[in-house]
KEDREN-484058 format. One line per field, with one value per residue (C-alpha): x, y, z. Coordinates in steps of 0.2 Angstrom, whole numbers, plus 5000, padded with zeros to 4 digits. Example, Ala and Ser with C-alpha at 12.3 -4.5 7.8 and 13.67 -1.06 7.14 Angstrom:
x <- [5062;5068]
y <- [4978;4995]
z <- [5039;5036]
//
This chain:
x <- [4998;5006;5011;5025;5032;5034;5052;5051;5037;5049;5066;5059;5047;5063;5075;5063;5060;5080;5081;5067;5072;5090;5087;5083;5093;5094;5075;5073;5090;5090;5104;5096;5107;5121;5114;5109;5128;5133;5120;5130;5145;5145;5158;5150;5136;5122;5106;5087;5069;5055;5048;5029;5020;5001;4989;4971;4959;4947;4934;4942;4924;4934;4948;4947;4948;4966;4969;4959;4968;4984;4979;4973;4990;5002;4988;5002;5022;5033;5052;5061;5077;5087;5104;5110;5129;5138;5159;5163;5157;5160;5153;5135;5125;5107;5094;5077;5062;5049;5030;5014;4997;5004;5020;5035;5054;5070;5084;5101;5111;5130;5137;5155;5158;5142;5139;5124;5125;5108;5105;5086;5077;5071;5088;5099;5115;5117;5112;5123;5117;5130;5123;5135;5135;5117;5118;5116;5126;5133;5149;5155;5155;5169;5181;5194;5187;5197;5192;5175;5175;5182;5168;5154;5165;5172;5155;5150;5167;5163;5146;5147;5152;5135;5125;5133;5128;5111;5109;5118;5102;5088;5076;5067;5051;5036;5030;5043;5045;5057;5053;5064;5059;5064;5063;5070;5085;5089;5082;5091;5082;5090;5087;5083;5079;5063;5060;5043;5040;5024;5025;5010;5013;5012;5025;5035;5038;5042;5056;5063;5062;5069;5086;5088;5088;5099;5111;5112;5116;5129;5143;5157;5148;5145;5163;5170;5161;5167;5184;5184;5179;5194;5205;5195;5199;5217;5224;5219;5223;5239;5243;5236;5247;5262;5256;5260;5240;5240;5220;5220;5207;5220;5230;5216;5213;5230;5226;5215;5209;5205;5195;5184;5182;5177;5166;5154;5147;5138;5135;5127;5117;5112;5104;5095;5088;5082;5075;5066;5059;5053;5045;5035;5029;5024;5013;5005;5014;5020;5026;5010;5016;5005;5003;5017;5016;5003;5018;5009;4999;5015;5014;4994;4991;4980;4998;5006;5023;5025;5044;5049;5069;5076;5094;5105;5115;5130;5120;5119;5102;5096;5077;5068;5052;5041;5025;5018;4998;4996;4978;4977;4966;4966;4950;4954;4971;4956;4968;4962;4978;4996;5004;5022;5031;5048;5053;5072;5086;5102;5116;5137;5142;5157;5162;5170;5157;5162;5150;5145;5149;5139;5149;5150;5164;5153;5145;5132;5120;5125;5110;5108;5095;5093;5076;5083;5088;5071;5069;5088;5083;5067;5079;5089;5073;5065;5048;5039;5048;5037;5050;5048;5027;5029;5037;5028;5012;5008;5019;5019;5036;5036;5021;5024;5015;5023;5012;5020;5013;5012;5022;5010;5027;5040;5052;5044;5050;5065;5062;5073;5061;5062;5042;5034;5028;5019;5029;5025;5020;5007;5015;5019;5037;5043;5062;5069;5081;5070;5055;5066;5074;5058;5052;5067;5078;5097;5101;5118;5122;5135;5140;5150;5137;5122;5114;5103;5104;5089;5089;5076;5078;5064;5060;5079;5072;5088;5081;5091;5089;5097;5094;5085;5078;5061;5069;5073;5081;5071;5081;5088;5073;5070;5052;5048;5044;5028;5041;5061;5071;5075;5087;5076;5083;5099;5087;5083;5065;5054;5035;5028;5019;5035;5044;5030;5024;5041;5043;5026;5020;5001;4998;4983;4981;4969;4962;4957;4975;4985;4993;5003;5001;5012;5007;5017;5012]
y <- [4999;5019;5022;5008;5016;5036;5036;5027;5041;5056;5050;5043;5059;5070;5061;5062;5080;5084;5074;5085;5102;5099;5099;5116;5126;5145;5153;5171;5176;5163;5151;5139;5124;5135;5140;5122;5116;5130;5122;5106;5113;5122;5118;5125;5134;5136;5133;5127;5119;5110;5093;5091;5076;5074;5062;5068;5055;5050;5035;5025;5015;4998;5001;4992;5005;5001;5007;5024;5028;5025;5037;5051;5050;5051;5061;5077;5073;5088;5087;5103;5108;5120;5127;5115;5119;5111;5111;5101;5089;5074;5085;5092;5095;5100;5101;5096;5090;5078;5085;5076;5075;5067;5079;5086;5074;5083;5078;5081;5075;5075;5067;5059;5055;5041;5040;5045;5047;5053;5056;5056;5061;5045;5033;5027;5029;5037;5031;5025;5023;5021;5024;5015;5002;4997;5000;4985;4993;4975;4983;4991;4973;4968;4982;4981;4982;4995;5004;5002;5008;5028;5025;5034;5048;5050;5049;5063;5072;5070;5075;5091;5080;5069;5083;5090;5074;5074;5094;5089;5074;5082;5091;5110;5107;5115;5125;5138;5157;5169;5185;5197;5197;5203;5190;5188;5174;5172;5189;5198;5207;5201;5203;5187;5177;5168;5152;5146;5127;5118;5098;5085;5067;5061;5073;5072;5054;5060;5068;5056;5042;5054;5058;5037;5037;5050;5046;5028;5035;5047;5034;5048;5057;5041;5036;5053;5051;5033;5042;5057;5044;5034;5050;5052;5034;5030;5038;5024;5011;5017;5015;4998;4993;5000;4992;4976;4970;4954;4958;4955;4967;4982;4974;4977;4996;5002;5002;5018;5012;4994;5000;5012;4999;4986;4996;5005;4988;4986;5005;5004;4988;4994;5010;5000;4989;5006;5012;4996;4997;5014;5009;4997;5007;5020;5007;5003;4986;4981;4965;4958;4963;4966;4982;4990;5009;5017;5023;5024;5039;5050;5049;5051;5066;5071;5074;5091;5098;5117;5122;5140;5141;5156;5162;5177;5189;5176;5162;5153;5145;5154;5148;5133;5128;5111;5103;5090;5084;5065;5058;5038;5030;5014;5020;5005;5015;5026;5039;5053;5060;5062;5081;5082;5101;5106;5127;5128;5144;5145;5158;5159;5151;5145;5154;5146;5135;5123;5105;5101;5084;5073;5061;5043;5038;5032;5019;5021;5009;5004;5000;4994;4987;4972;4965;4963;4983;4989;4980;4983;5002;5000;4991;5006;5017;5021;5013;5030;5040;5048;5041;5025;5026;5033;5018;5004;5010;5022;5014;4999;4995;4977;4971;4954;4942;4925;4913;4895;4878;4866;4847;4831;4822;4824;4823;4837;4844;4856;4872;4886;4891;4875;4870;4865;4848;4837;4828;4809;4817;4826;4842;4857;4860;4874;4882;4892;4900;4906;4909;4920;4931;4936;4941;4953;4938;4936;4916;4907;4890;4882;4868;4859;4861;4857;4872;4888;4904;4915;4933;4944;4962;4967;4961;4957;4938;4923;4908;4893;4876;4860;4847;4831;4842;4846;4857;4875;4889;4908;4920;4908;4897;4880;4877;4861;4860;4851;4840;4840;4851;4842;4843;4841;4845;4853;4864;4865;4863;4868;4868;4880;4887;4888;4899;4910;4913;4916;4929;4938;4931;4924;4908;4902;4888;4887;4870;4873;4879;4871;4887;4892;4908;4919;4935;4949;4965]
z <- [5001;4997;5016;5014;4998;5006;5004;4986;4980;4986;4980;4963;4958;4964;4951;4939;4941;4941;4924;4916;4923;4919;4899;4897;4883;4882;4882;4882;4885;4901;4898;4911;4906;4911;4927;4932;4925;4938;4953;4951;4951;4966;4981;4995;4999;5013;5011;5019;5010;5014;5006;5008;5002;5004;4999;4994;5002;4990;4994;5009;5011;5003;5018;5034;5050;5055;5033;5036;5053;5044;5029;5041;5052;5034;5025;5027;5030;5030;5030;5032;5032;5038;5043;5027;5027;5009;5015;4997;4988;5001;5016;5021;5036;5041;5055;5049;5056;5049;5055;5054;5061;5078;5079;5075;5075;5074;5067;5063;5047;5042;5025;5024;5005;5003;5020;5029;5046;5055;5074;5076;5093;5101;5094;5106;5094;5078;5061;5048;5031;5015;5000;4989;5003;4997;4979;4968;4952;4945;4935;4954;4961;4946;4954;4967;4984;4987;4971;4976;4992;4984;4970;4976;4982;4965;4955;4968;4961;4944;4945;4935;4921;4925;4922;4908;4899;4905;4899;4882;4878;4885;4875;4879;4888;4876;4888;4897;4900;4909;4919;4929;4947;4964;4977;4994;4996;5017;5019;5004;4990;4974;4955;4949;4932;4936;4922;4925;4917;4914;4911;4908;4914;4895;4891;4907;4899;4882;4888;4899;4884;4874;4887;4889;4869;4865;4880;4873;4858;4864;4862;4863;4878;4889;4885;4889;4906;4908;4906;4917;4931;4927;4930;4947;4951;4943;4961;4969;4956;4955;4974;4975;4962;4971;4985;4977;4976;4967;4962;4943;4938;4943;4927;4916;4926;4925;4905;4902;4885;4888;4906;4898;4882;4895;4907;4893;4887;4904;4908;4890;4896;4912;4904;4890;4903;4914;4897;4893;4909;4907;4893;4902;4916;4904;4896;4912;4913;4933;4928;4937;4953;4966;4976;4965;4965;4949;4942;4926;4932;4936;4915;4914;4905;4921;4931;4931;4935;4937;4944;4946;4946;4951;4944;4948;4938;4942;4931;4951;4954;4971;4972;4968;4969;4962;4963;4956;4957;4952;4953;4955;4944;4959;4967;4981;4987;4997;4990;4975;4972;4977;4978;4981;4983;4987;4989;4992;4993;4993;4998;5002;4987;4982;5001;5013;5023;5038;5038;5057;5062;5072;5084;5081;5092;5104;5095;5078;5072;5053;5041;5025;5012;5021;5028;5043;5044;5047;5065;5069;5066;5079;5092;5092;5096;5112;5108;5115;5105;5091;5076;5082;5082;5064;5057;5069;5072;5055;5042;5049;5042;5051;5043;5036;5029;5023;5012;5011;5001;5011;5005;5007;5010;5021;5003;4995;4979;4976;4975;4981;4996;5008;5007;5023;5027;5040;5049;5059;5074;5062;5065;5051;5050;5043;5037;5053;5043;5030;5041;5055;5041;5034;5051;5053;5065;5064;5064;5067;5064;5075;5067;5081;5093;5082;5085;5079;5086;5082;5086;5087;5082;5088;5103;5108;5112;5109;5104;5103;5094;5095;5082;5085;5103;5109;5121;5116;5126;5125;5133;5143;5149;5142;5132;5125;5107;5101;5088;5089;5076;5062;5047;5031;5013;5020;5029;5049;5053;5068;5073;5065;5080;5089;5078;5073;5090;5097;5086;5088;5073;5071;5059;5046;5035;5021;5017;5001;4994;5006;5011;5026;5032;5044;5049;5059;5064]
//
């Protein structure tokens, strides 16, 4: 449902808007492309901004009472960023608040390269998220580990070249006008040029498709970008070679022409797949995935984007105002439309600015994209804090449902997912690792002791199971199982009710479909 995809909507929409606006060439005397290029080349600045997301209620009669309550709670969410200090490409800091119907959550943010460090009210320790470490770019996995570690930082160093490639390959929107205005930035009145842009969803789709098509056709431009990234990474490559590294890929990377030639095909393949995926989304093909966001509504003729970009005499972007309205066709969601807005202003451009830091010497929680990360995050929060309640009660990030087809025989058929079965005691047995990890627990195996240790990251409970034993340890106390834990098809299986209940879940069984369902709130 929409509430689980809040972050995705925000990030996807902002990326789409950036791509669309960045293609503007000179209009009515204003070199908007040059201004945007300058904006991406800014080395230091101070700024502030507000991002707001609104779910416009529609027909909520089909929603449960719980879903209606969640929609009301999340109907209007606002993120304010103040005191934003960009020191350089690697260091930024900001003070912020998340405001929604139940109150305001203060936080502080700092970046160190590709790492985001967040100190939020209610958290026991600062939270660290590595953007590159959580990415799934297949071509980066071919690089030596030392190069991978610096890859994201070097991407930031060549961001001006990246936006240059985009600018060179994106056509102008058809509805754009420029007017001179006087407006305030950080309290100072300035003479500015205001570029006003309006787009429908269909034009947005056309511009994005044209952008990807042009970039794919621009072999020289894409190879030049890869060449600049190589130049940024070459000192690291040389250092590794001089240090005696035996990594075979370094021998290839030592030859620039060969390296660029080898990297270009997978990058082009990645862009081709992205273009194909975009075509399917625009056409309304969600690949059959249930619950996927109706992103095709974004590209509908009824969707509308308006943007105002204010530039000064030095061709620097000083203010931005974006508004996106997306009517939703899926009335069963209870949401009639989604509205996204963003405003910002910037000053002290390219002047000395020192970003604040967040002290993590006392420890920090590192989170990634793994399913268990959200449980680690919640376990790091005060359960009475508003941030915990936002995630757990309103966004319901821990809500899980696992459906498994029951095998009638103990042998079962081969499957990527171990299938439950009914044992000789007439008890339903399920794969403990698969179930536990899906429900947010960490699982460890001790071969010498023949035992499984399960750590529930949400409750903090520790469960120890020993193969062929009906006695388990739960937080140090002995608990008897209905049947002993057993090894089956190279996986450890336990009675379904035991593991589900110990991990705060409920079990149901459909006699008609022979499907076992485990639900956790």
